[in-house]
Steps between C-alpha positions, in 0.01 A plus 500: 500500500757226538592381847865475596627188666530581865610325813344556840782536750331359808813511713557873451137611521540550873751781448229713338216394723673476835475211743219254441229474761477183708213373283571431136379765256426439137746637248226730369442648846873550548524693171192708583644594839842572351372728225219668692605852591827470304645720228697326222744693286688411182740723310684438177713731299760527227783754496567437130161609369382686815193281544348445842187345645370521856214275609339525842216277622322561830304204633243640742371293793142548381569300181558803274818584310662797336733439207717792388747491212712777356739475215732736320742478212733727317759469232779760506454756226167360379184466707358388828174431675332399821176338609319403819216257563299430815257211534291410803288200577469187714767232559500145632726199522400162352677167474491232227705198598836623631477830311378820669342781296428866561151559360378853422183671384561862404232764549493541119390136463834352397583179683777249499757314707874465535710225656659620823793359695772600741849521351801381699611863540176590682340681207146410399471396136168582333462390141877503439573837666690519830367741763656623824252477789429770756278352769247752628582744220186467291355831382130434543 
């Protein structure tokens, strides 16, 4: 897995996480608080080839996650198809230097990490994919 170059946007992190407490929190703690209990959604689609993908990640406050992805495609006059995938497991946030990572261990034993940062438009970018955030919307 190759890591994309990413930039932590410290100045806009507050828009996702809300006002900072009077005592300084670590960046890791800010991310954990911001993602905990949140539902992240990403959708992409193409009208030309009728492809679409919906990805929803729920970050539960107890350190568990639920990753759901559905995709469909069709080509006029030929064929089409659809698939869904759900993965559950544990999530955490780690930091190496200035870079923050979302670390996961799936219940099936798969594990890995993705760089995570806040885009200037308020979306959370995980591994190169932008997600809209719904605070308190996690489906746990």
